[in-house]
MISERO-240908 format. One record per residue (C-alpha): residue number from 1; residue in three letters; x, y, z. Coordinates in nm, 3 decimals, always signed. Each point is the difference from the previous one (the first is absolute). Example, Ala and Ser with C-alpha at 12.3 -4.5 7.8 and 13.67 -1.06 7.14 Angstrom:
<rs>
r resi 1	resn ala	u +1.230	v -0.450	w +0.780
r resi 2	resn ser	u +0.137	v +0.344	w -0.066
</rs>
This chain:
<rs>
r resi 1	resn met	u -1.672	v +3.710	w +0.354
r resi 2	resn ala	u +0.347	v -0.033	w -0.095
r resi 3	resn asp	u +0.205	v -0.292	w -0.162
r resi 4	resn ala	u +0.146	v -0.222	w +0.202
r resi 5	resn lys	u +0.358	v +0.041	w +0.027
r resi 6	resn val	u +0.258	v -0.194	w -0.183
r resi 7	resn ile	u +0.373	v -0.041	w +0.142
r resi 8	resn pro	u +0.259	v -0.042	w -0.249
r resi 9	resn phe	u +0.252	v -0.209	w +0.100
r resi 10	resn gly	u +0.290	v +0.176	w +0.207
r resi 11	resn glu	u -0.131	v +0.355	w -0.078
r resi 12	resn glu	u -0.177	v +0.037	w +0.334
r resi 13	resn pro	u +0.188	v +0.245	w +0.322
r resi 14	resn arg	u +0.151	v -0.195	w +0.224
r resi 15	resn ser	u -0.183	v +0.160	w +0.301
r resi 16	resn lys	u -0.365	v -0.051	w -0.143
r resi 17	resn arg	u +0.085	v -0.380	w -0.026
r resi 18	resn arg	u +0.132	v +0.029	w +0.382
r resi 19	resn ala	u -0.334	v +0.041	w +0.094
r resi 20	resn lys	u -0.219	v -0.193	w -0.228
r resi 21	resn arg	u +0.186	v -0.332	w +0.096
r resi 22	resn thr	u -0.169	v -0.204	w +0.332
r resi 23	resn gly	u +0.140	v -0.182	w +0.223
r resi 24	resn pro	u +0.246	v -0.012	w +0.273
r resi 25	resn ala	u +0.394	v +0.064	w -0.072
r resi 26	resn arg	u +0.114	v -0.403	w +0.021
r resi 27	resn thr	u -0.100	v -0.300	w +0.031
r resi 28	resn thr	u -0.269	v -0.036	w +0.239
r resi 29	resn arg	u -0.245	v -0.281	w +0.167
r resi 30	resn ala	u -0.352	v +0.074	w +0.037
r resi 31	resn lys	u -0.053	v +0.065	w +0.320
r resi 32	resn ala	u -0.358	v -0.106	w +0.220
r resi 33	resn pro	u -0.270	v +0.211	w +0.049
r resi 34	resn leu	u +0.072	v +0.160	w +0.334
r resi 35	resn ala	u -0.390	v -0.028	w +0.145
r resi 36	resn pro	u +0.025	v -0.294	w +0.186
r resi 37	resn val	u -0.131	v -0.341	w -0.111
r resi 38	resn pro	u -0.386	v -0.116	w +0.153
r resi 39	resn ala	u +0.056	v -0.358	w +0.158
r resi 40	resn gln	u -0.176	v -0.143	w -0.223
r resi 41	resn arg	u +0.175	v +0.118	w -0.309
r resi 42	resn glu	u +0.345	v -0.083	w +0.171
r resi 43	resn glu	u -0.179	v -0.316	w +0.087
r resi 44	resn glu	u -0.044	v -0.103	w -0.373
r resi 45	resn leu	u +0.391	v +0.092	w -0.120
r resi 46	resn gln	u +0.043	v -0.213	w +0.241
r resi 47	resn thr	u -0.130	v -0.286	w -0.073
r resi 48	resn ala	u +0.117	v +0.120	w -0.417
r resi 49	resn ala	u +0.319	v +0.032	w +0.139
r resi 50	resn ala	u -0.031	v -0.392	w +0.132
r resi 51	resn ala	u -0.149	v -0.150	w -0.257
r resi 52	resn ala	u +0.215	v +0.113	w -0.199
r resi 53	resn gly	u +0.285	v -0.130	w +0.184
r resi 54	resn gln	u -0.161	v -0.336	w +0.051
r resi 55	resn ala	u -0.046	v -0.023	w -0.392
r resi 56	resn glu	u +0.369	v +0.081	w -0.064
r resi 57	resn arg	u +0.100	v -0.260	w +0.281
r resi 58	resn thr	u -0.229	v -0.289	w -0.184
r resi 59	resn ala	u +0.146	v +0.057	w -0.345
r resi 60	resn ala	u +0.341	v +0.066	w +0.132
r resi 61	resn thr	u +0.015	v -0.365	w +0.199
r resi 62	resn gly	u -0.202	v -0.190	w -0.307
r resi 63	resn asp	u -0.325	v -0.089	w +0.134
r resi 64	resn gly	u -0.110	v +0.161	w -0.316
r resi 65	resn ala	u +0.113	v -0.149	w -0.177
r resi 66	resn gly	u -0.025	v -0.001	w -0.411
r resi 67	resn glu	u -0.340	v +0.240	w -0.136
r resi 68	resn gly	u -0.042	v +0.056	w +0.291
r resi 69	resn gly	u +0.317	v +0.123	w +0.155
r resi 70	resn gly	u -0.014	v +0.230	w -0.277
r resi 71	resn trp	u -0.328	v +0.131	w +0.106
r resi 72	resn glu	u +0.084	v +0.037	w +0.397
r resi 73	resn arg	u +0.307	v +0.176	w -0.130
r resi 74	resn lys	u -0.215	v +0.249	w -0.280
r resi 75	resn val	u -0.260	v +0.025	w +0.339
r resi 76	resn ala	u +0.318	v +0.059	w +0.287
r resi 77	resn his	u +0.134	v +0.260	w -0.321
r resi 78	resn gly	u -0.345	v +0.142	w +0.045
r resi 79	resn leu	u -0.056	v +0.106	w +0.314
r resi 80	resn asn	u +0.340	v +0.104	w +0.070
r resi 81	resn phe	u -0.011	v +0.253	w -0.251
r resi 82	resn leu	u -0.391	v +0.145	w +0.160
r resi 83	resn arg	u +0.187	v +0.005	w +0.329
r resi 84	resn arg	u +0.253	v +0.284	w -0.103
r resi 85	resn arg	u -0.241	v +0.148	w -0.249
r resi 86	resn ile	u -0.214	v +0.031	w +0.383
r resi 87	resn thr	u +0.298	v +0.102	w +0.219
r resi 88	resn gly	u +0.167	v +0.229	w -0.254
r resi 89	resn asp	u +0.340	v -0.272	w +0.022
r resi 90	resn tyr	u +0.064	v +0.091	w -0.334
r resi 91	resn glu	u +0.269	v +0.249	w -0.203
r resi 92	resn val	u -0.038	v +0.219	w -0.269
r resi 93	resn asp	u +0.289	v +0.209	w -0.164
r resi 94	resn asp	u +0.025	v +0.476	w -0.029
r resi 95	resn phe	u -0.243	v -0.140	w -0.301
r resi 96	resn gly	u -0.248	v -0.144	w +0.125
r resi 97	resn tyr	u +0.148	v -0.324	w -0.142
r resi 98	resn asp	u -0.174	v -0.291	w +0.190
r resi 99	resn gln	u +0.137	v -0.326	w -0.109
r resi 100	resn glu	u -0.160	v -0.226	w +0.140
r resi 101	resn leu	u -0.316	v +0.157	w -0.099
r resi 102	resn thr	u +0.076	v -0.038	w -0.306
r resi 103	resn asp	u +0.129	v -0.290	w -0.033
r resi 104	resn gln	u -0.308	v -0.200	w +0.110
r resi 105	resn val	u -0.237	v +0.230	w -0.057
r resi 106	resn met	u +0.036	v +0.229	w -0.311
r resi 107	resn met	u +0.194	v -0.242	w -0.226
r resi 108	resn ser	u -0.306	v -0.300	w +0.134
r resi 109	resn leu	u -0.253	v +0.238	w -0.142
r resi 110	resn leu	u +0.203	v +0.092	w -0.338
r resi 111	resn arg	u +0.105	v -0.309	w -0.080
r resi 112	resn pro	u -0.324	v -0.179	w -0.158
r resi 113	resn phe	u -0.044	v +0.353	w -0.234
r resi 114	resn lys	u +0.370	v -0.085	w -0.088
r resi 115	resn glu	u -0.017	v -0.367	w -0.105
r resi 116	resn lys	u -0.322	v -0.089	w -0.062
r resi 117	resn tyr	u -0.215	v +0.342	w -0.096
r resi 118	resn phe	u +0.298	v +0.167	w -0.222
r resi 119	resn arg	u +0.198	v -0.260	w -0.040
r resi 120	resn val	u +0.384	v +0.144	w +0.037
r resi 121	resn glu	u +0.271	v -0.126	w -0.196
r resi 122	resn val	u +0.290	v +0.139	w +0.157
r resi 123	resn lys	u +0.282	v -0.022	w -0.238
r resi 124	resn gly	u +0.350	v +0.074	w +0.174
r resi 125	resn ile	u +0.008	v +0.002	w +0.351
r resi 126	resn glu	u +0.332	v -0.020	w +0.022
r resi 127	resn asn	u +0.096	v +0.304	w -0.112
r resi 128	resn ile	u -0.054	v +0.109	w +0.373
r resi 129	resn pro	u +0.336	v -0.043	w +0.185
r resi 130	resn glu	u -0.152	v -0.182	w +0.292
r resi 131	resn lys	u +0.194	v +0.202	w +0.234
r resi 132	resn gly	u +0.108	v +0.392	w +0.028
r resi 133	resn ala	u -0.197	v +0.286	w -0.157
r resi 134	resn ala	u -0.130	v -0.010	w -0.338
r resi 135	resn leu	u -0.279	v +0.280	w -0.223
r resi 136	resn ile	u -0.261	v -0.173	w -0.190
r resi 137	resn val	u -0.161	v +0.239	w -0.233
r resi 138	resn ala	u -0.279	v -0.096	w -0.173
r resi 139	resn asn	u -0.314	v +0.138	w -0.221
r resi 140	resn his	u -0.342	v +0.114	w +0.069
r resi 141	resn ser	u -0.321	v -0.056	w -0.095
r resi 142	resn gly	u -0.394	v -0.177	w +0.060
r resi 143	resn thr	u -0.150	v +0.315	w +0.151
r resi 144	resn leu	u +0.011	v -0.054	w +0.350
r resi 145	resn pro	u +0.403	v -0.154	w +0.115
r resi 146	resn val	u -0.101	v -0.350	w +0.053
r resi 147	resn asp	u +0.341	v -0.082	w -0.209
r resi 148	resn gly	u +0.202	v +0.118	w +0.297
r resi 149	resn leu	u -0.148	v -0.219	w +0.236
r resi 150	resn met	u +0.026	v -0.347	w -0.243
r resi 151	resn leu	u +0.406	v +0.100	w -0.083
r resi 152	resn gln	u +0.045	v +0.054	w +0.369
r resi 153	resn ala	u -0.202	v -0.329	w +0.078
r resi 154	resn ala	u +0.200	v -0.205	w -0.291
r resi 155	resn val	u +0.319	v +0.108	w +0.127
r resi 156	resn his	u -0.129	v -0.093	w +0.349
r resi 157	resn asp	u -0.055	v -0.380	w -0.094
r resi 158	resn his	u +0.225	v -0.068	w -0.295
r resi 159	resn his	u +0.356	v +0.149	w +0.152
r resi 160	resn pro	u +0.178	v -0.282	w +0.151
r resi 161	resn ala	u +0.061	v +0.194	w +0.304
r resi 162	resn gly	u -0.364	v +0.128	w +0.007
r resi 163	resn arg	u +0.082	v +0.374	w -0.042
r resi 164	resn asn	u -0.267	v +0.277	w +0.103
r resi 165	resn val	u +0.035	v +0.291	w -0.251
r resi 166	resn arg	u -0.014	v +0.357	w +0.143
r resi 167	resn met	u -0.288	v +0.136	w -0.262
r resi 168	resn leu	u +0.009	v +0.474	w -0.036
r resi 169	resn ala	u -0.325	v +0.089	w +0.021
r resi 170	resn ala	u -0.133	v +0.337	w -0.128
r resi 171	resn asp	u -0.139	v +0.211	w +0.284
r resi 172	resn leu	u -0.379	v -0.028	w -0.048
r resi 173	resn val	u +0.063	v -0.350	w +0.082
r resi 174	resn phe	u +0.080	v +0.134	w +0.334
r resi 175	resn met	u -0.292	v +0.213	w +0.043
r resi 176	resn leu	u -0.283	v -0.272	w -0.031
r resi 177	resn pro	u -0.124	v -0.165	w +0.314
r resi 178	resn val	u +0.027	v -0.374	w +0.058
r resi 179	resn val	u +0.257	v +0.004	w -0.320
r resi 180	resn asn	u +0.250	v +0.204	w +0.132
r resi 181	resn glu	u +0.041	v -0.252	w +0.364
r resi 182	resn leu	u +0.020	v -0.245	w -0.283
r resi 183	resn ser	u +0.238	v +0.099	w -0.180
r resi 184	resn arg	u +0.262	v +0.070	w +0.273
r resi 185	resn lys	u -0.113	v -0.312	w +0.128
r resi 186	resn leu	u +0.200	v -0.158	w -0.307
r resi 187	resn gly	u +0.257	v +0.191	w -0.027
r resi 188	resn his	u -0.137	v +0.292	w -0.259
r resi 189	resn thr	u +0.142	v +0.321	w +0.086
r resi 190	resn leu	u +0.037	v +0.395	w -0.141
r resi 191	resn ala	u +0.076	v -0.027	w -0.384
r resi 192	resn cys	u +0.356	v +0.259	w +0.084
r resi 193	resn ala	u +0.324	v -0.056	w -0.014
r resi 194	resn glu	u +0.108	v +0.099	w +0.362
r resi 195	resn asp	u -0.212	v -0.336	w +0.148
r resi 196	resn ala	u +0.094	v -0.213	w -0.399
r resi 197	resn gln	u +0.381	v +0.023	w +0.115
r resi 198	resn arg	u -0.045	v -0.050	w +0.405
r resi 199	resn leu	u -0.158	v -0.338	w -0.101
r resi 200	resn leu	u +0.263	v -0.037	w -0.273
r resi 201	resn glu	u +0.261	v +0.010	w +0.218
r resi 202	resn arg	u -0.126	v -0.256	w +0.280
r resi 203	resn gly	u +0.029	v -0.251	w -0.279
r resi 204	resn glu	u -0.412	v +0.019	w -0.071
r resi 205	resn val	u -0.059	v -0.125	w -0.380
r resi 206	resn val	u -0.237	v +0.420	w -0.061
r resi 207	resn gly	u -0.306	v -0.068	w -0.313
r resi 208	resn val	u -0.039	v +0.321	w -0.234
r resi 209	resn met	u -0.250	v +0.084	w -0.244
r resi 210	resn pro	u +0.105	v +0.299	w -0.139
r resi 211	resn glu	u -0.256	v +0.036	w -0.243
r resi 212	resn gly	u -0.250	v +0.159	w +0.335
r resi 213	resn phe	u -0.347	v +0.120	w -0.097
r resi 214	resn lys	u +0.091	v +0.066	w -0.349
r resi 215	resn gly	u +0.061	v -0.424	w -0.124
r resi 216	resn ile	u -0.271	v -0.141	w +0.289
r resi 217	resn gly	u -0.241	v +0.250	w -0.158
r resi 218	resn lys	u +0.025	v -0.006	w -0.395
r resi 219	resn pro	u -0.296	v -0.061	w -0.249
r resi 220	resn phe	u -0.045	v -0.375	w -0.069
r resi 221	resn ser	u +0.130	v +0.104	w -0.379
r resi 222	resn glu	u +0.324	v +0.098	w +0.115
r resi 223	resn arg	u +0.090	v -0.330	w +0.215
r resi 224	resn tyr	u +0.311	v -0.203	w -0.015
r resi 225	resn lys	u +0.231	v +0.402	w -0.120
r resi 226	resn leu	u +0.195	v +0.125	w +0.343
r resi 227	resn gln	u -0.089	v +0.367	w +0.065
r resi 228	resn arg	u +0.298	v +0.235	w +0.148
r resi 229	resn phe	u +0.218	v -0.144	w +0.251
r resi 230	resn gly	u +0.046	v +0.307	w +0.197
r resi 231	resn arg	u +0.333	v +0.191	w +0.053
r resi 232	resn gly	u +0.147	v -0.347	w +0.080
r resi 233	resn gly	u -0.005	v +0.065	w +0.333
r resi 234	resn phe	u +0.027	v -0.387	w +0.102
r resi 235	resn val	u +0.349	v -0.019	w -0.231
r resi 236	resn gln	u +0.084	v +0.246	w +0.226
r resi 237	resn thr	u -0.099	v -0.162	w +0.292
r resi 238	resn ala	u +0.171	v -0.384	w -0.070
r resi 239	resn leu	u +0.318	v +0.198	w -0.111
r resi 240	resn ser	u -0.004	v +0.129	w +0.338
r resi 241	resn ala	u +0.026	v -0.273	w +0.171
r resi 242	resn gly	u +0.141	v -0.301	w -0.254
r resi 243	resn ala	u -0.315	v -0.173	w -0.025
r resi 244	resn pro	u -0.043	v -0.141	w -0.329
r resi 245	resn ile	u -0.332	v +0.056	w -0.252
r resi 246	resn val	u -0.161	v -0.293	w -0.087
r resi 247	resn pro	u -0.236	v +0.072	w -0.302
r resi 248	resn cys	u -0.346	v -0.197	w +0.094
r resi 249	resn ser	u -0.266	v -0.048	w -0.280
r resi 250	resn ile	u -0.331	v -0.044	w +0.060
r resi 251	resn val	u -0.278	v -0.131	w -0.260
r resi 252	resn gly	u -0.366	v -0.050	w +0.108
r resi 253	resn ala	u -0.060	v +0.267	w +0.205
r resi 254	resn glu	u -0.135	v +0.282	w -0.292
r resi 255	resn glu	u -0.325	v -0.237	w -0.099
r resi 256	resn ile	u -0.132	v +0.000	w +0.369
r resi 257	resn tyr	u -0.223	v +0.312	w +0.003
r resi 258	resn pro	u +0.035	v +0.123	w -0.365
r resi 259	resn met	u +0.014	v +0.296	w +0.043
r resi 260	resn leu	u -0.217	v +0.221	w -0.291
r resi 261	resn gly	u -0.052	v +0.345	w +0.150
r resi 262	resn asn	u +0.074	v +0.248	w +0.282
r resi 263	resn ser	u -0.293	v +0.204	w +0.162
r resi 264	resn arg	u +0.257	v +0.273	w +0.092
r resi 265	resn thr	u -0.295	v +0.195	w +0.249
r resi 266	resn met	u -0.076	v -0.283	w +0.159
r resi 267	resn ala	u +0.383	v -0.051	w +0.118
r resi 268	resn arg	u +0.021	v +0.391	w +0.055
r resi 269	resn leu	u -0.311	v -0.016	w +0.198
r resi 270	resn leu	u +0.145	v -0.346	w +0.117
r resi 271	resn gly	u +0.327	v +0.128	w +0.131
r resi 272	resn ile	u +0.165	v -0.273	w -0.183
r resi 273	resn pro	u +0.246	v +0.025	w -0.370
r resi 274	resn tyr	u -0.229	v -0.192	w -0.201
r resi 275	resn phe	u -0.355	v -0.143	w -0.011
r resi 276	resn pro	u -0.015	v -0.287	w -0.267
r resi 277	resn leu	u -0.322	v -0.135	w -0.162
r resi 278	resn thr	u +0.087	v -0.345	w -0.086
r resi 279	resn pro	u -0.266	v -0.251	w -0.192
r resi 280	resn ala	u -0.125	v -0.079	w +0.369
r resi 281	resn phe	u +0.068	v +0.275	w +0.223
r resi 282	resn pro	u -0.190	v +0.228	w +0.106
r resi 283	resn trp	u -0.259	v -0.177	w -0.209
r resi 284	resn leu	u -0.019	v -0.294	w +0.212
r resi 285	resn gly	u +0.056	v +0.159	w +0.300
r resi 286	resn pro	u +0.159	v -0.171	w +0.290
r resi 287	resn leu	u +0.001	v -0.344	w -0.239
r resi 288	resn gly	u +0.248	v +0.201	w -0.241
r resi 289	resn leu	u +0.275	v +0.019	w +0.189
r resi 290	resn val	u +0.150	v -0.366	w -0.065
r resi 291	resn pro	u +0.249	v -0.035	w -0.175
r resi 292	resn leu	u -0.032	v -0.228	w -0.331
r resi 293	resn pro	u +0.215	v -0.344	w +0.029
r resi 294	resn thr	u +0.274	v +0.062	w -0.220
r resi 295	resn lys	u +0.321	v -0.206	w -0.007
r resi 296	resn trp	u +0.316	v +0.212	w +0.110
r resi 297	resn thr	u +0.358	v -0.051	w -0.028
r resi 298	resn ile	u +0.228	v +0.169	w +0.201
r resi 299	resn gln	u +0.306	v +0.019	w -0.154
r resi 300	resn phe	u +0.386	v +0.079	w +0.143
r resi 301	resn gly	u +0.318	v +0.141	w -0.184
r resi 302	resn glu	u +0.333	v -0.080	w +0.053
r resi 303	resn pro	u +0.080	v +0.325	w +0.304
r resi 304	resn ile	u +0.202	v +0.318	w -0.095
r resi 305	resn pro	u +0.315	v -0.010	w +0.214
r resi 306	resn thr	u +0.049	v +0.332	w +0.136
r resi 307	resn asp	u +0.261	v -0.050	w +0.266
r resi 308	resn asp	u +0.283	v +0.080	w -0.262
r resi 309	resn tyr	u -0.084	v +0.363	w -0.054
r resi 310	resn pro	u +0.223	v +0.282	w +0.231
r resi 311	resn pro	u -0.205	v +0.157	w +0.319
r resi 312	resn glu	u -0.018	v +0.292	w -0.218
r resi 313	resn ala	u -0.245	v -0.181	w -0.264
r resi 314	resn ala	u -0.309	v +0.032	w +0.187
r resi 315	resn asp	u +0.021	v +0.410	w -0.124
r resi 316	resn asp	u +0.122	v -0.047	w -0.419
r resi 317	resn pro	u -0.345	v +0.077	w -0.130
r resi 318	resn met	u +0.123	v -0.177	w -0.397
r resi 319	resn leu	u +0.063	v -0.310	w +0.257
r resi 320	resn met	u -0.325	v -0.010	w +0.111
r resi 321	resn phe	u -0.226	v +0.056	w -0.289
r resi 322	resn asn	u +0.238	v -0.301	w -0.209
r resi 323	resn leu	u -0.066	v -0.174	w +0.312
r resi 324	resn thr	u -0.395	v +0.109	w +0.061
r resi 325	resn asp	u -0.026	v -0.086	w -0.464
r resi 326	resn gln	u +0.154	v -0.355	w +0.032
r resi 327	resn val	u -0.239	v -0.118	w +0.288
r resi 328	resn arg	u -0.271	v +0.138	w -0.177
r resi 329	resn glu	u +0.052	v -0.153	w -0.337
r resi 330	resn thr	u +0.118	v -0.326	w +0.125
r resi 331	resn ile	u -0.345	v -0.038	w +0.196
r resi 332	resn gln	u -0.182	v +0.137	w -0.319
r resi 333	resn his	u +0.210	v -0.257	w -0.210
r resi 334	resn thr	u -0.084	v -0.261	w +0.253
r resi 335	resn leu	u -0.419	v +0.108	w -0.031
r resi 336	resn tyr	u +0.020	v -0.075	w -0.355
r resi 337	resn lys	u +0.177	v -0.291	w +0.013
r resi 338	resn leu	u -0.234	v -0.132	w +0.239
r resi 339	resn leu	u -0.322	v +0.106	w -0.169
r resi 340	resn val	u +0.084	v -0.192	w -0.377
r resi 341	resn gln	u +0.032	v -0.293	w +0.281
r resi 342	resn arg	u -0.292	v +0.001	w +0.168
r resi 343	resn arg	u -0.316	v -0.216	w -0.152
r resi 344	resn ser	u -0.248	v +0.195	w +0.104
r resi 345	resn val	u -0.057	v +0.219	w +0.244
r resi 346	resn phe	u -0.218	v -0.248	w +0.247
r resi 347	resn phe	u +0.259	v -0.254	w -0.036
</rs>
């Protein structure tokens, strides 16, 4: 079986990228099933809606004041959420992003890992603008892309405006069943210049990890040494959209799955970029997939503005090279600084 294809950021033909993109052409409201709803099912939906309405009225009139009132509001909120999911009364955008599901379910699942397991410390969150477009560029590591999820959860929970990062992911993510759907719901999209620019032009915060598989699949002996950042496609996209570039350094992800080796034969058989060999995987089976509880720090650096450059700057290869090198050096320098400051891998 051939090796998995890696998409160089910004280099895939536009026609092929359009063919890969899924979802409707504009923001849509999910439709309820066309099949007739059985009478018993319809009764259940009506009962749930009535219970939610009654709980909301009780909370609004103060009958459930104090601690009880808080539970009433939570029950009402939960019942309304379930009713909307069952009836299809919710919205997704043209990339498949489901904001309600992300805010109320996905982030609730990621939050315990961020706060209790990895104990993520977030620094420099004020460097992400409260509104308008921004491109977060981060290092990539850890064998599995857990760092992208923790980055997204950190911005969502710690940013004053509660902004959501629209992460750019490799094509392999969208080839996997279940993972594909969950990634779309979280707001992730294909790592290509066209999609990234569309999101930036809408004023979204976009996240990219230019090292790609070279970074996430590097051996443990090369931890915290940044790999090549490609040809600067992310800089060209930021210049075209006039969006600031926010360097991001993540410490702690390198040690969750120490990659001591790579079985190239297994990787070819499975059609994946690498097959990691760690102290626990594959020797301990599924138990080997449990990440080590390392202590994380995510630091956002000062934004690098791009709106001062003329429109033709996006086609200047020397400018793209210089900005790419500036971003890479900023992230690498911050990584070394954070490593010197940390007391232990686990504390």
